[in-house]
Phi, psi and omega in degrees: 000138179242158181293137180281352179225155173255130179246107188296336179297330193269141182275344179204145179280158175294152186270160174296331178295315178300316182298317179298318179295318181295322178290321182289335182233054186296329179296318179297316180296323180294317177298315180296324178300317177302314179298321181297318180295320179293318178296321180297321175297319179296323178297314180300315179294321180300318179294321177299317182286330181289327184236067186293338181280350179268095186296330182295330180299318178297319180297322185270317190273335176297312175297324179297316180298318178298319180294320177298320178291325174297320177295319175304316180295323177299313181293320179299318178297321178294318176301316181295320178298329182269000180070029181255125181281137172284119184223159177296144176232142173301129183275145172290171181280004186303303183297321180294322179295319179290319179298324181293337181276350179286125180291151190273328184270154176270149008271003184297326182298319180296313180302310182297322180296318176299314186288323176296316177299319179293320178298319179296318177296320181295318178293320177300316179301313182298318183284326174296324178297320176298314181291323178297328182273329192240347181297136176283353182267112185299323181293321178289321176302318180294317180299307184294322177297324180293329185272351188299314183298320180295316181298319178296319179295324182294313180289335173294322178296319180293324175299313182298321177298317180291312183296322181294338182255334188237354181086158185292317185296311181295322180294315181294320180297314181290326178298318179300319179295315182288329176296327176293322176296317180299317178298315180298325180294338181255006181270137176132161181283149173253101185295325183244102181302337180289353176264015181297140179223171177302327181238037174277170188297153178144082175227157177267102180285149182089357178233137175279146179290000000 
């Protein structure tokens, strides 16, 4: 199975192995998806609070955070209809690997924070597109298909925030570096398919997304 969309942000596409695991353990992915939407809202709010003097961040990221919480509520309602409890799940190392790549000093920290948030949104978009196209569950296909436009808009917003402050060349150069980190974070075998997550390992190395 191949991805139905190309996401230029990403250095490698998700693998057929990840997709098969995600389809086989759709409940786990759905629970993890709820956590991801809530975390994404938190990232947007964190950036607003970290840079309070940047008024544009509030204009752009406050609506984004609200939308992420609306998505969380959508997924939560679906879990409840299915009688699935929202519970903590062990997180993959994906987010920690990307966070570790964010430089500590300003202004580099702001640029990296925008791009890491955008990369996570881009990977979410790509994987939701795979599930929207290939899941045998019609309700899940509808859910993921409905969220695709929002996810694409979100990583586009983070690009615009970065480019508007650092210029296209510097933004593109750093994005390429961080995309390599993102790809490496998803490289490797998944010994236990039951540990599949929205951002668990599974990319096709040697191929551009």
